[in-house]
C-alpha positions in Angstrom: 34.7 -61.1 -118.9 36.8 -60.7 -115.7 35.2 -59.8 -112.5 36.6 -59.5 -109.0 36.7 -62.8 -107.2 34.0 -63.3 -104.6 35.1 -62.2 -101.2 38.5 -61.1 -102.4 40.8 -58.1 -102.1 44.1 -57.2 -103.6 46.7 -59.4 -102.0 49.1 -56.5 -101.5 46.5 -54.5 -99.5 46.3 -55.0 -95.8 43.3 -52.8 -94.7 42.4 -52.0 -91.1 40.2 -54.9 -89.8 37.3 -52.5 -89.1 37.3 -51.6 -92.8 36.9 -55.3 -93.7 34.5 -56.3 -91.0 33.2 -53.6 -88.6 32.6 -54.6 -84.9 29.5 -53.8 -83.0 31.4 -51.2 -81.1 32.4 -49.6 -84.5 28.7 -49.3 -85.5 27.6 -48.1 -82.1 30.1 -45.3 -82.2 28.4 -44.0 -85.4 25.5 -42.8 -83.2 27.4 -39.6 -82.5 28.0 -38.5 -86.1 24.5 -39.7 -87.0 23.2 -36.9 -84.7 24.2 -34.5 -87.4 22.4 -36.4 -90.2 18.9 -35.5 -91.3 17.1 -38.1 -93.3 15.0 -36.7 -96.1 11.9 -35.4 -94.3 10.8 -32.4 -96.3 8.2 -30.1 -94.8 6.1 -30.3 -97.9 2.5 -29.7 -97.3 0.4 -31.8 -99.6 -3.1 -31.4 -100.9 -5.1 -34.5 -100.2 -6.6 -36.4 -103.1 -5.3 -36.1 -106.6 -2.5 -33.6 -105.8 -0.5 -35.6 -103.2 2.9 -34.0 -103.6 4.8 -35.8 -100.8 8.0 -37.8 -101.4 6.8 -40.3 -98.8 4.1 -42.4 -100.4 1.2 -44.0 -98.7 1.6 -42.4 -95.2 -1.4 -41.1 -93.3 -2.5 -37.5 -93.6 -3.9 -35.2 -91.0 -5.4 -31.7 -91.3 -2.9 -28.9 -90.9 -4.5 -25.5 -91.8 -6.8 -23.6 -94.2 -5.7 -21.1 -96.7 -7.2 -19.1 -99.6 -8.1 -21.2 -102.6 -5.5 -21.0 -105.5 -6.0 -22.0 -109.1 -5.2 -25.7 -109.5 -6.3 -26.7 -106.0 -8.6 -29.7 -105.8 -12.2 -28.5 -105.2 -12.9 -31.5 -103.1 -10.7 -30.0 -100.4 -12.7 -26.8 -100.2 -13.3 -25.7 -96.6 -17.0 -24.8 -96.9 -17.4 -23.4 -93.4 -14.5 -20.9 -93.7 -15.6 -20.1 -97.3 -19.2 -19.4 -96.1 -17.9 -17.3 -93.1 -15.4 -15.2 -95.1 -17.2 -15.1 -98.5 -13.9 -16.2 -100.1 -13.1 -19.7 -101.2 -10.6 -21.5 -98.9 -9.0 -24.9 -99.2 -7.8 -27.4 -96.6 -4.1 -28.3 -96.3 -3.0 -31.6 -94.9 0.4 -32.8 -93.6 1.9 -36.2 -93.3 2.0 -38.1 -90.0 5.4 -37.7 -88.5 6.2 -41.3 -87.7 7.3 -43.8 -90.4 9.1 -47.1 -90.5 12.6 -47.1 -91.9 13.6 -50.4 -93.5 17.2 -51.1 -94.5 18.0 -53.9 -97.0 21.6 -55.0 -96.9 23.3 -57.1 -99.6 25.8 -59.6 -98.0 26.4 -61.7 -101.0 30.0 -62.9 -101.4 30.9 -60.3 -104.1 30.1 -57.5 -101.5 33.1 -58.7 -99.5 35.5 -57.0 -101.8 37.7 -53.9 -102.1 40.9 -52.8 -103.6 40.9 -49.6 -101.6 38.8 -47.9 -98.9 36.6 -50.4 -97.2 34.8 -53.6 -98.3 31.5 -53.0 -100.0 29.8 -54.9 -97.2 31.5 -52.7 -94.6 30.3 -49.6 -96.4 26.8 -51.0 -96.4 27.0 -51.8 -92.7 28.2 -48.3 -91.8 25.6 -46.5 -94.0 22.9 -48.7 -92.4 24.1 -47.9 -88.9 24.1 -44.1 -89.6 20.6 -44.2 -91.0 19.3 -46.4 -88.2 20.7 -44.1 -85.5 19.3 -41.0 -87.3 15.9 -42.7 -87.6 15.9 -43.6 -83.9 16.7 -40.0 -83.0 13.7 -38.8 -85.0 11.4 -41.4 -83.3 11.0 -43.6 -86.4 10.8 -47.4 -86.2 13.8 -49.3 -87.6 13.9 -52.7 -89.2 15.7 -54.4 -92.0 16.6 -57.3 -94.3 20.1 -58.9 -94.6 20.5 -61.4 -97.3 23.2 -63.6 -98.8 23.4 -66.6 -101.1 22.5 -68.7 -98.1 19.6 -66.9 -96.5 17.6 -63.8 -96.0 16.8 -62.5 -92.5 14.1 -59.9 -91.9 13.7 -57.8 -88.8 10.3 -56.1 -88.2 10.5 -52.3 -87.7 10.4 -51.4 -84.0 10.9 -48.4 -81.9 13.8 -47.6 -79.7 17.5 -48.2 -78.9 17.0 -51.9 -78.6 15.7 -52.1 -82.2 18.8 -50.4 -83.6 21.2 -52.6 -81.5 19.3 -55.7 -82.8 19.9 -54.6 -86.4 23.5 -53.7 -85.8 24.3 -57.0 -84.1 22.8 -58.8 -87.1 24.9 -56.8 -89.4 28.0 -57.8 -87.5 27.0 -61.5 -87.0 26.3 -62.0 -90.7 29.3 -60.1 -92.0 31.2 -62.9 -93.7 30.9 -64.6 -97.1 28.6 -67.6 -96.9 29.4 -69.2 -100.2 31.9 -69.2 -103.1 29.0 -69.5 -105.5 27.0 -66.5 -106.7 23.6 -67.7 -107.7 21.9 -65.1 -109.8 18.6 -65.6 -107.9 19.9 -64.4 -104.5 19.3 -60.7 -105.2 16.0 -61.3 -107.1 14.6 -63.5 -104.3 15.5 -60.8 -101.7 13.8 -58.1 -103.6 10.7 -60.1 -104.2 10.5 -60.7 -100.4 11.0 -57.1 -99.7 7.4 -55.8 -100.2 6.1 -58.3 -97.8 8.1 -56.7 -95.0 8.4 -53.0 -95.9 4.9 -51.7 -95.2 3.3 -48.9 -97.3 4.7 -45.5 -96.2 8.1 -46.8 -95.2 11.4 -45.2 -96.1 13.3 -48.1 -97.7 17.0 -48.2 -98.5 18.6 -51.0 -100.6 22.4 -51.2 -100.2 23.9 -53.4 -102.9 26.3 -53.6 -105.9 23.2 -54.8 -107.8 25.0 -57.6 -109.6 22.6 -60.1 -111.3 19.6 -57.6 -111.0 16.9 -59.4 -113.0 13.7 -58.2 -114.6 11.7 -59.8 -111.8 13.9 -57.9 -109.3 13.3 -54.6 -111.1 9.5 -55.3 -111.2 9.5 -55.8 -107.4 11.3 -52.5 -106.9 8.8 -50.8 -109.2 5.9 -52.1 -107.1 7.5 -51.1 -103.9 8.2 -47.6 -105.1 4.4 -47.0 -105.6 3.8 -47.2 -101.8 7.2 -46.4 -100.2 9.9 -43.8 -100.5 12.7 -46.0 -102.0 16.4 -45.3 -102.2 18.9 -47.4 -104.1 22.4 -47.1 -102.8 24.8 -48.5 -105.5 28.1 -49.5 -103.8 31.1 -50.2 -105.9 34.9 -50.3 -105.8 36.9 -48.0 -108.2 38.4 -51.0 -109.8 34.9 -52.0 -111.0 34.7 -48.7 -112.9 37.9 -49.0 -114.7 40.3 -52.0 -114.8 43.9 -50.8 -114.9 46.1 -52.3 -117.6 48.7 -54.9 -116.7 48.9 -57.9 -114.4 46.8 -58.0 -111.2 46.8 -60.6 -108.5 43.6 -61.2 -106.4 43.2 -63.5 -103.4 40.3 -64.6 -101.2 42.7 -66.1 -98.7 42.4 -69.6 -100.1 43.4 -69.2 -103.7 45.0 -66.6 -106.0 43.9 -65.4 -109.4 46.3 -63.7 -111.8 44.7 -61.3 -114.3 46.6 -59.6 -117.1 44.3 -56.9 -118.6 44.9 -55.5 -122.0 43.1 -52.5 -123.6 40.3 -54.5 -125.1 39.6 -56.4 -121.9 39.6 -53.1 -119.9 37.1 -51.5 -122.4 34.8 -54.5 -122.2 35.0 -54.4 -118.4 34.3 -50.7 -118.2 31.3 -51.0 -120.6 29.8 -53.8 -118.4 30.0 -51.5 -115.4 28.5 -48.6 -117.2 25.6 -50.7 -118.5 24.8 -51.8 -114.9 25.0 -48.3 -113.5 22.9 -46.8 -116.3 20.3 -49.6 -115.9 19.9 -48.6 -112.3 19.7 -44.9 -113.0 17.1 -45.5 -115.7 15.0 -47.7 -113.3 15.2 -44.8 -110.8 14.2 -42.2 -113.3 11.3 -44.3 -114.6 9.7 -45.0 -111.2 10.7 -41.9 -109.2 13.2 -43.9 -107.1 16.1 -42.1 -105.4 19.5 -43.2 -106.5 22.8 -42.8 -104.7 26.2 -43.9 -106.0 28.8 -44.7 -103.3 32.4 -45.8 -103.8 34.3 -47.9 -101.3 36.7 -44.9 -100.9 33.9 -42.5 -99.9 33.2 -41.4 -96.3 29.8 -42.9 -95.3 28.6 -39.9 -93.4 29.3 -37.4 -96.2 27.6 -39.8 -98.7 24.4 -39.5 -96.7 24.8 -35.9 -95.9 25.2 -35.0 -99.6 22.4 -37.4 -100.7 19.9 -35.8 -98.3 19.8 -32.9 -100.6 16.6 -33.5 -102.7 18.3 -32.8 -106.0 21.0 -35.4 -105.4 18.5 -38.1 -104.3 17.2 -38.4 -107.8 18.9 -40.0 -110.7 
């Protein structure tokens, strides 16, 4: 089945260099639009114990207020002092601690350095990561991440402040080039298995990837992580991956060209493969309460995150 060549783009396309490989200055400039971005931080008040309703799992809870007991409230949270004083049953409400780590996992495997229009998938991942990192910093959250390729996986411990964001952005720029023409199927799996070791319970975790070669072991790792963290899968893809146009197409990675002549049968098989991969991700998200965001290389990064911050769109 045909797939885009690793690290390739249409030979006839000459995109702006910043759409292929953003500079540090490009990512720093995103601090301004990020000021208008609100990461999902609902003001949900959760009942402690068996009725923990928060989207952010595993974070600390502190007492907020007392209100009249309502049917369905956990009796273990009854406020006996207020109940005795008023003669009416009252229950305690708790709210989540404000601070949380934000952990950004970025896929820099060779196939992410691809686009036929818009920007490279890798460039989209970098821009989305930068916007989230700046927004997290603005809200006082710690920022860290993981950048992985076929060659290596680099983890940055979540830390506070401007310097932590710049450290992550510099790493996104420094690592932004294909490391290998090979695409070992274990690269994504290995990164996802490492992820729970670095994303602590209660973290808000984003995974930016095209999710090629997602294995059962990788799915299991995401499932485990979702039990203790608020997990968001950002599925990045080029429109060509959705539907292969009929006719001849020439691809190049700068070193060699590939000519592909797609007929109707080939295009159908190609489209079916993409739909299977997308539906597999959506089903994984539905099954484990993971948030799912689909992002094309032609989308505007800020608007992707702005729309996705609406709770109804965060879920598959």
